[in-house]
N, C-alpha and C positions, 0 to 999 in steps of 0.2 A: 214188351220186347222177349217176353217169355218163350213166344212162339218163332222169335226170330230165326233161334238155332235150325229149326226145321229149314227154314227158308235158304239157310246157308247150305244145309246138307244137301237140300233139292238141287240148288244151283250147281256145287261142286260136282255131285255124282250125274247129273244130267249133262255137263260140259265134259268130265270124264270120259262118259261113254259117247259125245260127240266126237271128240277129238281122237280117241282110238279107233272110232268107226271110220272117220275120215281119211286117217294117215292109212289104215290098212286098205280101205276101198281104192284110193288113189294109186296107191302102190300097186295093188294087184292089177288094176285096170290097164295101167302103163306096162306091166308085164305081161298081159294077154294080148295088148294090141301094139305095143311098141309105137305108138303115136301120140304126140303132142296135142294133135286137133281134139282126141278124144277126150282129154282132160278139160281142154275148152268147153267142150259140149257138156260133159258133165258138171262142171261148174255153173254153166250158163241155164242148161235145164232145171238143175236144180231149183233156181229161182223163179222159174217160168209160172208156175201156179200160182205161186203168192203174187206175183203180178196181178194177176185176173181175181184173187180170193182175198187179198189184204183189206181192202174196203168194207166188204161181206163179214169179213172177221172184227173189224173194229165195230161194227154194228152190233154183233154178237156180243161182245165184250163190254159193251153199254148197254146191253139189255139183260143179260142174264150173270149167273153167279160166277165170279171170276176165278174163285177157287176151283170149282168143277171144271172149268174150261182148261184150268192149267194141267189139272190130272188127265184130262182126255187126251190134250196134246202129247203130253209126256207117254201115256200108255199107247198111244197110235205108233209113236217113235220105237217103242220097245217091240210090238207087234210088227213092225216092219223090218227091224233087223233081225228079228225070229224067223221070218221067211226068208231072208237071205241067208240065214244059218241052217235051215232045212235044205235050202239049195245046194250050199257048199258041203254039206253031209253025204249028199245024193251026187255030188261032182257035176253039178249043172250049171255052176256059176258061169256066165257070160256078159257082154255089155249090156244088153236089153235089160236083164234083170237087175244088173248093177244101178242102170239108170232109173228103173222104175222104184227102186227101194229108195232112192237117194231123193227122187222127187217127192215121195211120201214124207221121208222124214225132214227135209226141207218145209214143206207146207205143213207139217205139225209145228215145227218151228216158228212158222210165221202167225200160228194161233198161240201159241205158248208167251212170245215174248211180248205181245201187248197186254195178254191178260195178267202175266204176272206183274208187269210194270203199272198196270192202272190198279192192281191189288195192292201193291205197295204204296202207291200214292194215297190211297184210302187210309191206310191203316197207321201213316206216320204225319207229324206236322211237317208243313213245307219246309222250315228253316232246318228240318234235320235230312231233307231227302238227299242233297248232295253226299253226306256222310252214309246213309243207308245204302244208296245206290253205290257208292265206291265201294263198301265192304261185301256187298252181295256179288260185285262183278270180281272183286279180289277171289272170292270164293271160287266163283265159276273159272275164273283165268287160271288159278292154281291147281283146279281139277283138269282143265285142259294141259296144264303144264304136267301134269303126272299123267292124262291119257295119252297125250302126243308121244311121251318119253316111252311108256308102256308097250303103245303100239309098234313103235320101231323097234324094240328090242325084242318082243315077242313074236313079231313076224319071223325073227330068225330061229325061233326054238319051240313055236306052236304051230299047229295047224290053223289055215284061214278058221276053220269050224271053232277050234278054240278060242281065239282071238274073237270071234263073233258073240260066242257065250259068254265070255265076259262081259262084252258089250251092252248085251241084252239085259244082263244081270244089273249094270250101273242105270241103265235107265228105268227098269223095274224098280228098284231100290229108291229112286229120285220120287217115281210117284207114290211109293209107300209113304214118304216123307211127308207129301204134300197132304195124305190124309190126316196126319195129327194138328193141322192148322184149323186154328177156330175160324168159323164162317163169320164174315164181315157182318157187322150188325147194323151197320148203315143203312137206311130205307132207301131202295132204288126207286126212281120214279117209274110209273108204269108205264109198260111200253103199248100206247094207244096210236102210236103212227105207224105207218107203213115202213117196210125196210126201204124203199125209194125216197121216202121222205127223211128218214134219217141220214141217207147218203146224202141228201141234197143240202140237208141242215148242216152237216159236216163240212161241204165245200163252203157253203156260205160263211160258216164260221171262221174257216181258214182265209178266206177271201178278206173277212173284217181286220184278221189278225196278219198282216203281210209279216210281221216279226218273226213269226212260225215258219215261214215260207223261206225266210232267210237263213234260219236255222237249220232249216232241211236241206238246203243246198251244201252246208259245211258238213253235216252229219252222212249224207250220202258220199260225198267225196271219201271221208274216212273209211266208210262201208266197202266202197269200191275198191280202195287199196288193200283193206285188212282181208278181205274174202279171196281178192284175184292174188294177192302175195302168197296166202294159203293154200289157195287150190294149184298154184303151179309150183310149189316147193318140191313136190317129188320128181317133176320134169326136171326142175333147176338141178336137183342133186343127182339124178341120175344121167343126165345130159351134158351140163356145164361143171359140175364138180367131180362127176364121174365115181362118186362114192355108194355104198350099199344103204340098204333100208335104215339100219341103225343109225346113220347121220342124220337120213331124213327125218326120222324120229326126233332127234336133238335138236335139229333146226326148227324144227315145228314147236319142241319145247324151249328154246331160246326165244322166239316170238311170243310165246305165251309168258315166259318169264318177264318180259318187259311189259306185256298188260299187268301180270300180277303187281309187279312193283308200281306201275301206274296207279292201280286201285289201292294199294295200300298208303302212298302217299298224294293220292287225289285231293285232299282236303289242304294238304300245304302247297301243292301245286295251284290249286283255286287261289288262295290268299297270296301267294307269291305272284302270280302272272294277272290277276284280276280280270279286267276286261280285255286285256290280250291273250287269255287263256287257249282261244281258239288258234290265234296268228302263230304263238310261239310253239303250240303241239304239232303245227303244219310244217314247221322249219324242221323239227326231229323227224318227222316223215319223210321229208323230202331228202334230208342228208342218209337216212337208212336207206332208201330206194336207189341213191347214187352207190352207196357203198356196197349194198349187194349186187345190183348190175355189173359194177366194174370192179368186182373183188379180185385182187391179185392172188389172194389166200385165202383157204377156208375159214381161217380165224376171222377174216374181215367180213366173211358171210354172215359168220354168228353175230358179230356187233351189228350190222346192216339190218338183219331181221328183228333183233333186240330191239331197235330204234325205232324200228316199224310197229313193233307189238306196243311200245311206250306211248308213242305218239297217238296212233289210232284209238286206244284204249282211253286216253284222256279225253280226245274228241267225242268219241261214241257214249261215254258215260257222263262227264261232266255236262255237255250240252244237253244231254237226255234230261238231265235233273233240270236244267233251264226251262227246257219245253213243259216238263210236268208243272213248274211253277207258273208258268206263264199260260196254263190251260185251264179252264173251268173244268171241275170233276166230272160232270156230265160228258164231255167231250174227251176224255182221256183216251178211251178206245179206240174212236176215230182217229184222232190226232197221230197216236201212235202207229196205227196201220197206215195211216196217208205216208208218214214219214218211210214207214218200210216199202211201202209202194215203191218209192224215189230209189230207196236203197236197191232194192233187188232189181227193179227194171236196169238200173245203170250196170248192174253186174250181168244180168242176163243177157245184155244186148253186146257188152263189150268183150264177155269170155270167149265167145268163139274168135274173135277178132284177134284176142291176145294169143288163143291158141295157135291161130295162123301164124301170127308172128313168132312164136316159138317153134313152129314147125319149119318156117320158111329158113328161119337164120338159127338162133340159139336161144334157149331157153332165158338165158340171163338177160334179154333184150327186154323181156316184159317187164323190169323193174324200172328202167329208165324211160321207158313209155309211159308207167303211171305217175312218174315225177312231174309230168307235163299237166295233167289237170290239178296236181297238188299245187303245183307253182301258181297256176291262175286261181285257184282258191284262197291261196294265202293273201294274193291282193284283195279278194273280195272280203276276207275275213279280217284284214287289217282295217278297211275301210268300216266295217260293221262294228267294229270294237270302238269306234268314236260316237256310236249312237248312243242316245240318253237311255232307250229303253234296254240295251243289253248290259250297258252299265250299271243300271238300277238293279237289274236282277244279279249280276255278278258281286255287287257290292252287298246285297242283303245274304248271299248265301256265306260270304267271305267272312 
């Protein structure tokens, strides 16, 4: 546990940078274009490379040193933001460069997440994973909370160049913290198989373990809601609430605050909800979406996005722990990437459609639209909660 503080710091700073970057870029993009469709395209394009590369990244994680891969991923994000920083200083920022940088940052994130998750799974006993994932998620979400708030406020007092400078520094410090981690001593199996064979073995493994596929359905619904809700907050704030960037930053921070609370009390929620943990979390998400979509007052919007952050974080973090417990160590990387393939495909496909809905009607309609798949997923999760395998894993961790 001596090296765990470095993990927490890396999660905090990388998420601080990501949140501040996203608040800054989405607000600037909407200011340049004045069109919600561009926001939808930004969110969708960001996940498009991951749709094609996730499975390959999973093979990399299962073959190579996971610490090195996490450092590379964070370093690429820092370099991409630095490119946008230079463009801002030269006053050449436009939609094309924003899209290119965003796709690079999101692709690096597609490598970072399975690598760090597999690294954590190597370093801690299975029974400790729910607590470890909850604490690291709390550090990340608190970083996101601080980054979102800072992004909204600093847009009013700093230039775009100054804001991006802070983002670059945050990602760089996260990469630096990862250097202090000791290499995992567990010997990895030699990579004698071809990449294609590794990919095929991954598909065969998940086909034999249908329980993982059922988990992925619930988790990609949570990811769809989380990323879509976050992505359209800038348009929602400007178009529906008609408020400035500072309010957007605070709304983003409110969503992150819900996630931070979810991480802090994740173990309690697990013990309280037990095998119903996914179903009950989806109820909170559904309520948050309706409150946000039909908010008669700005205070209701804050409550709505808070509930969205709370519920989606429990779905993403706690079910991620179940996934790691149910997966053999040799397949951690490929299963994490396969899950992310479903997550990112759902966002890449739906984001342009949600952007069209926001552009044709009002940005608030995005949120009740997202409530439809959440309601369907609740039925699926409720049925799944009665299955013996799901009950066994939730009981073990509780």
